[in-house]
C-alpha positions as CSV (number, residue, x, y, z in Angstrom):
1,M,84.3,85.6,104.0
2,A,80.6,87.1,103.3
3,M,80.0,90.7,104.7
4,N,76.8,89.8,106.5
5,D,78.8,87.1,108.7
6,Y,81.7,89.7,109.5
7,L,78.7,91.7,110.9
8,K,77.8,89.0,113.3
9,K,81.2,88.5,114.7
10,I,81.7,91.8,114.8
11,L,78.1,92.2,117.2
12,L,79.5,88.9,118.9
13,S,83.2,90.1,120.1
14,R,84.4,89.7,123.4
15,V,86.7,93.0,123.5
16,Y,85.0,94.4,126.7
17,D,86.8,92.0,128.5
18,V,89.2,94.1,128.5
19,A,88.9,97.1,126.7
20,V,85.9,100.2,126.9
21,E,83.9,101.9,125.2
22,T,85.5,105.0,124.1
23,P,83.8,108.4,124.1
24,L,82.8,110.2,120.5
25,E,83.4,114.1,122.0
26,Q,82.8,116.7,119.5
27,A,86.5,118.7,118.6
28,E,84.3,122.6,119.5
29,I,87.1,124.6,118.6
30,L,88.2,122.0,115.5
31,S,84.2,122.1,114.4
32,R,84.0,126.1,114.7
33,R,87.2,126.2,112.3
34,L,86.3,124.2,109.5
35,D,82.3,124.6,109.7
36,N,81.9,121.5,109.9
37,V,80.8,119.3,113.4
38,V,83.6,117.1,113.8
39,L,84.1,114.4,116.1
40,L,86.4,112.3,117.8
41,K,86.8,108.8,118.1
42,R,88.8,108.5,121.7
43,E,90.6,105.4,120.9
44,D,93.4,107.0,122.7
45,T,91.8,106.5,126.7
46,Q,91.5,103.0,126.1
47,P,94.0,100.8,128.4
48,V,96.8,100.7,126.4
49,F,96.1,104.2,124.5
50,S,95.5,102.4,121.6
51,F,92.1,100.7,119.5
52,K,95.0,97.6,118.6
53,L,93.7,96.3,122.4
54,R,90.3,95.3,120.5
55,G,91.2,92.9,117.9
56,A,94.0,91.2,119.6
57,Y,92.0,90.6,122.8
58,N,89.3,89.0,120.0
59,K,91.5,86.5,119.0
60,M,93.0,85.2,122.1
61,A,90.2,84.7,123.6
62,Q,89.2,82.4,120.9
63,L,92.0,80.3,121.5
64,S,91.8,77.0,123.3
65,R,93.5,76.7,126.9
66,E,95.7,74.5,125.4
67,E,96.6,77.2,122.8
68,L,97.2,79.5,125.7
69,D,99.5,77.3,127.5
70,R,101.9,77.5,124.7
71,G,102.7,81.3,124.8
72,V,101.3,83.9,121.7
73,I,103.6,85.7,119.4
74,A,102.5,89.1,118.0
75,A,105.0,90.9,115.2
76,S,104.4,94.9,115.7
77,A,105.4,98.0,115.2
78,G,103.7,98.9,119.1
79,N,100.4,99.3,120.0
80,H,99.5,95.9,118.7
81,A,102.3,94.4,120.9
82,Q,100.7,96.2,123.9
83,G,97.2,94.8,123.5
84,V,98.7,91.8,123.0
85,A,101.0,92.0,126.2
86,L,97.6,93.3,128.3
87,S,95.4,90.3,126.9
88,A,98.1,87.8,127.7
89,R,97.9,88.8,131.7
90,H,94.5,88.9,131.8
91,L,93.8,85.3,130.0
92,G,97.0,84.1,132.1
93,C,99.5,83.6,129.0
94,K,103.2,84.5,128.2
95,A,103.4,87.1,125.2
96,T,106.8,87.3,123.3
97,I,106.3,90.3,120.8
98,V,108.5,90.8,117.9
99,M,108.8,94.9,117.3
100,P,110.9,97.1,114.5
101,E,114.1,98.2,115.9
102,T,113.0,102.0,115.5
103,S,109.7,101.6,118.2
104,P,109.5,104.1,119.8
105,G,110.7,103.6,123.7
106,I,107.9,104.3,124.9
107,K,105.8,101.7,123.1
108,V,108.6,99.1,123.6
109,H,108.3,100.0,127.7
110,A,104.9,100.0,127.3
111,V,104.7,96.1,126.3
112,E,108.0,95.3,129.4
113,R,105.8,96.7,132.0
114,L,102.7,94.7,130.8
115,G,104.9,91.5,130.9
116,G,105.2,90.5,127.4
117,K,108.6,90.2,126.2
118,V,110.3,92.0,123.5
119,V,112.0,90.8,120.9
120,L,113.7,93.6,118.6
121,S,114.0,93.1,114.5
122,G,114.1,95.1,111.4
123,E,112.7,98.1,110.9
124,S,109.1,97.5,110.2
125,F,106.6,95.2,111.0
126,S,107.0,93.1,107.3
127,D,111.0,92.8,108.8
128,C,109.3,91.7,111.9
129,A,107.9,88.3,109.9
130,Q,110.8,86.5,109.4
131,K,111.9,86.6,113.1
132,T,108.5,85.8,114.1
133,K,108.7,82.5,111.7
134,E,112.0,81.5,113.0
135,L,110.7,81.6,116.8
136,I,107.5,80.2,116.1
137,K,109.2,77.2,115.2
138,E,111.9,77.2,117.8
139,T,108.8,77.7,120.7
140,G,105.1,76.1,119.1
141,A,103.8,80.0,120.2
142,V,100.5,80.6,118.6
143,F,101.0,83.5,116.4
144,I,98.5,86.4,116.9
145,P,98.2,88.5,113.8
146,P,98.2,92.5,113.5
147,F,95.9,92.9,111.1
148,D,94.9,90.1,108.5
149,D,92.3,87.4,111.0
150,E,88.7,87.6,111.3
151,D,88.5,87.9,114.2
152,V,91.5,90.6,114.8
153,I,89.1,92.8,111.5
154,A,86.2,92.5,114.1
155,G,88.0,92.9,117.0
156,Q,88.3,96.6,115.4
157,G,84.9,97.1,113.7
158,T,83.4,97.7,117.3
159,I,84.6,100.7,117.4
160,A,82.0,101.6,113.6
161,M,78.9,99.5,116.3
162,E,79.9,102.5,118.9
163,I,80.2,105.4,116.5
164,L,76.7,104.8,115.1
165,R,75.3,103.7,118.0
166,Q,76.6,107.4,120.2
167,N,75.7,109.2,116.9
168,P,72.1,107.4,116.2
169,G,71.1,110.6,113.6
170,P,73.2,111.7,110.4
171,L,76.8,111.1,110.2
172,D,77.9,112.3,106.5
173,A,81.1,110.4,107.1
174,V,84.0,108.4,108.8
175,F,87.9,108.6,108.3
176,V,89.7,105.6,109.7
177,P,94.0,105.5,109.3
178,I,95.0,102.5,107.5
179,G,98.5,100.4,108.1
180,G,97.6,97.0,107.9
181,G,93.9,97.6,106.6
182,G,92.5,95.9,110.2
183,L,90.6,99.4,111.3
184,A,89.3,100.2,108.3
185,A,88.4,96.9,107.1
186,G,86.3,96.0,110.9
187,V,84.9,100.0,110.7
188,G,84.3,99.7,106.6
189,V,82.4,96.5,107.2
190,Y,79.7,97.3,110.0
191,I,79.3,100.9,108.7
192,K,78.1,99.2,105.8
193,Q,76.1,96.6,106.1
194,L,74.0,98.9,108.9
195,R,74.3,102.7,107.1
196,P,76.1,102.5,103.8
197,E,75.1,106.6,103.4
198,V,77.9,106.7,106.0
199,K,81.2,107.3,103.7
200,V,84.1,105.5,105.1
201,I,86.8,107.3,104.1
202,G,90.9,105.7,105.2
203,V,94.1,108.1,105.1
204,E,97.0,106.7,104.7
205,P,100.9,109.1,105.1
206,V,101.6,110.3,101.7
207,D,105.3,107.5,101.9
208,S,103.0,105.0,103.4
209,D,99.8,104.4,100.7
210,D,100.5,100.6,100.4
211,M,96.5,100.5,100.2
212,R,95.8,102.9,97.7
213,R,98.4,101.5,95.5
214,S,96.7,98.1,96.1
215,I,93.5,99.0,95.1
216,A,94.8,100.7,92.3
217,A,96.5,97.8,91.2
218,G,93.8,95.1,91.9
219,R,95.8,93.0,94.2
220,P,98.4,94.2,97.0
221,V,101.1,95.2,96.5
222,E,104.4,95.3,98.5
223,M,106.2,98.0,99.5
224,R,110.0,98.2,99.2
225,E,110.4,101.2,101.6
226,V,107.6,103.0,103.7
227,G,107.6,106.0,105.9
228,L,108.1,105.8,109.9
229,F,107.1,109.1,111.2
230,A,103.5,107.2,111.7
231,D,105.1,104.2,112.5
232,G,101.8,102.8,113.5
233,V,100.9,102.3,110.2
234,A,104.7,101.9,108.7
235,V,103.3,98.6,107.3
236,K,105.0,97.7,103.8
237,L,102.2,94.6,102.7
238,V,98.4,95.3,103.2
239,G,97.0,91.8,104.3
240,E,95.1,89.9,101.7
241,K,91.6,90.2,103.8
242,T,91.9,93.8,104.9
243,F,92.3,94.2,100.9
244,E,89.2,92.5,100.0
245,I,87.3,94.2,102.2
246,C,88.6,97.2,102.5
247,R,88.4,97.6,98.0
248,D,84.7,96.8,98.6
249,C,83.7,99.4,101.6
250,L,86.3,102.3,101.0
251,D,84.5,104.7,99.8
252,D,88.0,106.7,98.8
253,I,92.1,107.0,100.6
254,V,93.4,110.5,101.1
255,L,97.1,111.0,101.3
256,V,98.6,113.2,103.9
257,D,101.8,114.1,104.9
258,T,103.9,114.8,107.7
259,D,103.0,118.5,108.0
260,A,99.5,117.7,107.7
261,I,99.9,114.8,110.5
262,C,101.6,117.3,113.1
263,S,99.1,119.9,112.1
264,A,96.1,117.0,113.3
265,I,98.7,116.3,116.6
266,K,97.9,119.9,117.6
267,D,94.3,120.2,116.8
268,I,93.6,117.4,118.9
269,F,95.8,118.8,121.5
270,E,93.6,122.4,121.6
271,D,90.6,120.3,121.8
272,T,90.9,117.5,124.6
273,R,94.5,117.9,125.6
274,V,95.7,114.7,124.5
275,V,99.1,114.5,122.2
276,A,98.4,112.0,119.8
277,E,100.9,109.7,118.1
278,P,101.5,110.2,114.9
279,A,99.2,107.5,113.3
280,G,96.5,108.1,116.1
281,A,96.0,112.4,114.0
282,L,96.7,110.6,110.5
283,S,92.5,110.4,110.2
284,L,92.0,113.6,111.4
285,A,94.4,114.8,109.0
286,G,92.7,113.3,106.2
287,L,89.6,114.8,107.8
288,K,91.1,118.3,107.3
289,A,92.2,117.2,103.9
290,Y,89.1,116.1,102.1
291,A,86.7,118.8,103.6
292,A,89.3,121.8,102.0
293,E,89.6,119.8,98.8
294,H,85.4,119.2,98.8
295,D,84.3,122.5,100.1
296,L,82.7,120.9,102.5
297,H,80.2,122.8,105.1
298,G,77.4,121.7,107.4
299,K,79.0,118.5,108.0
300,R,78.8,115.3,110.4
301,L,82.0,113.9,110.1
302,A,84.0,111.5,112.4
303,A,87.8,110.8,112.6
304,I,89.0,108.1,114.6
305,V,91.8,108.7,117.2
306,S,93.1,105.4,117.2
307,G,96.2,106.1,119.6
308,A,98.7,108.6,122.1
309,N,101.6,106.5,122.5
310,M,104.0,109.6,121.6
311,N,107.5,109.9,122.3
312,F,108.1,112.4,123.9
313,D,111.9,113.9,122.4
314,R,108.9,113.7,119.2
315,L,107.5,116.9,120.5
316,G,109.5,119.5,119.3
317,Y,109.5,118.0,115.8
318,V,105.8,118.2,115.8
319,T,105.8,121.9,117.0
320,D,107.8,123.2,114.4
321,R,105.7,121.1,111.6
322,A,102.6,121.8,113.1
323,A,102.4,125.8,112.0
324,I,103.3,125.2,108.4
325,G,101.3,122.3,108.5
326,S,98.2,124.2,109.7
327,D,98.8,127.3,106.9
328,S,99.6,129.0,110.5
329,E,103.5,129.6,110.0
330,A,105.2,130.8,106.7
331,L,109.3,130.1,106.6
332,I,110.3,132.9,103.3
333,A,114.0,134.1,102.7
334,V,114.3,137.4,102.3
335,D,117.3,139.3,100.3
336,I,118.3,142.7,101.7
337,P,121.3,145.4,101.5
338,E,124.3,144.4,103.5
339,K,124.3,148.1,104.7
340,I,124.3,149.4,108.6
341,G,120.1,149.7,109.0
342,S,118.9,147.2,106.1
343,F,118.0,144.8,108.9
344,R,116.0,147.3,110.9
345,T,114.5,148.2,107.8
346,L,113.2,144.8,106.8
347,I,111.6,144.3,110.5
348,H,109.8,147.3,109.8
349,S,108.4,146.4,106.5
350,I,107.3,143.7,108.9
351,G,105.5,145.8,110.7
352,K,103.4,144.1,114.2
353,R,103.3,140.5,112.4
354,N,104.0,138.0,114.9
355,I,107.6,136.8,113.9
356,T,108.4,133.4,115.3
357,E,112.5,132.8,113.2
358,V,114.8,135.1,112.5
359,C,118.0,133.6,111.2
360,T,120.6,134.9,109.3
361,R,124.5,135.8,109.2
362,F,126.6,137.7,107.2
363,S,128.5,136.2,104.2
364,D,128.6,138.3,100.6
365,P,129.6,142.2,101.2
366,Q,126.9,143.4,98.9
367,C,123.9,140.8,100.3
368,G,122.4,139.4,103.2
369,H,120.1,136.5,103.6
370,V,117.7,136.7,106.3
371,L,115.3,133.3,106.6
372,L,112.1,134.7,108.5
373,G,109.3,132.7,110.4
374,L,106.3,133.9,110.0
375,S,103.4,133.5,112.4
376,L,99.8,133.6,110.0
377,S,96.4,134.2,110.6
378,S,94.7,134.0,107.5
379,A,95.6,131.7,104.3
380,G,96.1,134.6,102.0
381,E,98.0,136.2,104.2
382,K,101.6,134.7,103.3
383,Q,101.0,136.0,99.7
384,T,100.4,138.9,100.9
385,I,103.6,139.2,103.2
386,I,105.3,138.2,100.0
387,E,103.9,141.1,97.6
388,D,104.8,143.7,100.0
389,L,107.8,143.0,100.5
390,R,108.7,142.6,97.0
391,K,107.3,145.8,96.5
392,Q,110.0,147.4,99.0
393,G,112.4,146.2,96.9
394,F,113.7,143.1,98.8
395,G,114.0,139.8,96.7
396,V,111.5,136.6,98.9
397,V,111.6,133.2,97.7
398,D,108.7,131.3,100.0
399,M,110.4,128.1,101.7
400,S,107.2,127.1,103.3
401,D,107.2,123.5,101.7
402,N,111.1,123.5,101.1
403,E,112.3,120.1,103.1
404,L,115.9,121.1,103.2
405,A,114.8,124.4,104.3
406,K,112.5,122.8,107.4
407,L,114.2,120.2,108.5
408,H,118.1,121.6,108.5
409,I,119.0,124.8,106.7
410,R,116.4,126.5,109.5
411,H,118.9,125.3,112.3
412,L,121.9,125.7,110.5
413,V,122.1,129.0,109.5
414,G,125.9,130.3,110.4
415,G,129.1,129.4,110.0
416,N,132.5,131.3,109.7
417,A,133.0,135.0,108.5
418,P,136.1,135.3,107.1
419,L,135.5,138.9,106.2
420,I,134.7,140.0,108.7
421,K,137.5,140.4,112.8
422,N,135.8,142.7,115.0
423,E,132.6,140.4,115.3
424,K,131.4,140.8,119.1
425,L,128.7,138.0,120.1
426,Y,126.5,138.6,122.6
427,R,122.6,137.2,123.9
428,F,119.9,139.4,124.4
429,I,116.8,138.7,126.9
430,F,113.5,140.5,126.0
431,P,109.9,139.8,128.4
432,E,107.7,137.4,124.9
433,H,104.9,139.4,123.4
434,P,103.0,140.7,120.2
435,G,105.5,143.1,118.8
436,A,108.3,142.5,121.5
437,L,110.9,142.0,118.3
438,L,110.3,144.8,116.6
439,N,110.8,147.0,119.9
440,F,113.7,145.1,120.7
441,I,115.3,146.1,117.3
442,D,113.9,149.7,118.0
443,A,115.6,149.8,121.0
444,M,118.7,148.6,119.9
445,H,118.9,151.9,117.1
446,M,122.1,151.1,116.7
447,N,125.0,152.3,114.7
448,F,126.7,148.8,114.0
449,N,126.7,146.1,111.1
450,I,124.1,143.3,112.4
451,T,126.5,140.7,111.3
452,L,124.5,137.2,112.5
453,F,121.7,137.4,114.2
454,Q,118.9,134.7,115.4
455,Y,115.5,134.4,117.5
456,R,113.3,131.6,117.5
457,Y,110.1,131.9,119.6
458,H,109.2,129.0,122.1
459,G,105.9,130.3,123.9
460,A,108.5,130.8,126.5
461,D,107.5,134.2,128.6
462,F,111.4,135.9,127.3
463,G,112.3,136.0,124.3
464,R,116.0,135.4,123.4
465,V,118.5,136.4,120.9
466,L,121.6,136.1,119.8
467,V,123.1,138.9,117.7
468,G,126.4,139.2,116.1
469,I,127.4,142.9,115.3
470,D,130.8,144.1,113.9
471,V,132.4,146.3,116.4
472,P,135.9,147.7,114.8
473,P,138.8,149.2,117.5
474,E,137.5,152.9,117.2
475,K,134.1,152.3,117.6
476,A,134.6,150.6,121.1
477,V,133.2,153.0,123.2
478,A,130.6,154.0,121.1
479,F,129.9,150.3,121.0
480,Q,130.0,150.5,125.0
481,D,127.5,153.4,125.4
482,F,125.3,151.4,123.0
483,L,125.4,148.3,125.3
484,D,125.0,150.1,128.9
485,R,121.9,151.9,127.6
486,V,120.4,148.6,125.9
487,R,120.6,147.5,129.7
488,L,119.1,150.5,131.5
489,M,116.4,150.1,129.0
490,G,115.6,146.4,130.4
491,Y,117.4,143.9,128.2
492,P,119.7,142.9,129.8
493,Y,122.7,140.2,127.7
494,V,125.8,138.5,127.8
495,D,129.0,138.5,126.2
496,E,129.2,135.0,124.4
497,T,132.5,136.4,121.8
498,S,135.0,134.4,123.7
499,N,132.4,131.2,123.9
500,E,134.1,127.9,122.9
501,A,130.8,126.9,120.9
502,Y,131.2,130.6,118.9
503,R,134.6,129.9,118.2
504,L,134.4,126.8,116.5
505,F,131.4,127.0,114.6
506,L,130.5,131.1,113.9
507,G,133.8,132.6,114.8
508,W,136.2,134.0,112.3
509,H,139.1,131.6,112.3
510,E,142.9,133.3,110.8
511,M,144.0,131.0,108.1
């Protein structure tokens, strides 16, 4: 189909029978930080919290009554599924949705609440295709493509129509997430027909960059595996139609990693109080990366927040990764002498900087290893901290980009310590505020060897620290005096030495 024919299809799309015109809002906080005007196209405000409703309904609205009576079927990672289910309810027909087994529960339940029948099969959209074909043969249902269809592409293109209408003045670039390419194709073809000076930039995860690979190869290239964090764009093979349009209409494609996506989720929340799903924040992550790479200032940039169907149980993971993704947290490993007072010296070397995490466990009688999380206020602060610690004689390794450290080691610093036979384990509680951990360390001021220390800032009113302390029998009285003093200073504690979890995973076992 010719590009101008797509323009006509977009203008005649029937999306507004069920979809709404979503706002284009300036992200005030992020705009100030990036020194650019950042606009968010809020597709999370659609009835199904995603843009997918547009294309699904526009396709189904073209079907005859006889086709609708046969029912419709779709293969989807979740958002297209909800769009098809809601459209089917509005049009009075049955809908069957084949979804990957990895689909977030929130999307599966949403489809079922809308009246759709869910069939789980495979790990990605591409893996659902065979099952969908089998069901079409069995039932005669009409297939509703998620992206590689002219009417679907046209429905998604109405987003670009709204953006240009809502922002009639200067606009430098629009950033679009890419999965199968339907949204990028619809937005790209519309903008390039009417405002060719506006750049249209696609954004893909580094582990799901099928469109970038396809354009480089000159044909659609199927990926063997795709990353599943941004499940809404976990597509192994882009469409034929979407590939051709994206090849001709996209000015660039930006790749971003998981940390950058998590950081963008946080940015969207801070400006809108909405929690976008990973695919929904993808375009903003790309906007930030592109602006930094090209040193953009004073530009007007729009990002499409494509969806907000986030599983609640992912939030902890997103929080952990967001700080590092936005360069607002560093994760470093520090070597210290294994002797009384060296841990306190390290904490004092950090000073009043906000410590977000501390993990250490006795493992060597000569050298201790401490994993530190540090909140950063500027881009160069991490290197300054590392250099300062090295000048003071500490060995330092930057772990901020170490996937093993970020995913696992930070939660596993521990284990049994066979060389320590007189360890006591205590949980301490203290009011959380900047410098609170430093004050706690000063308040402890004890002449005992710290064998374990675990702390993580969670944004709560009270900080909680797990401390292992080597207490030989001859120091038992002095240790009790220490506990009494700490309690009087306002630091309540719980003795965990007899806790079964400690005995099994952290305590000393006599062989």
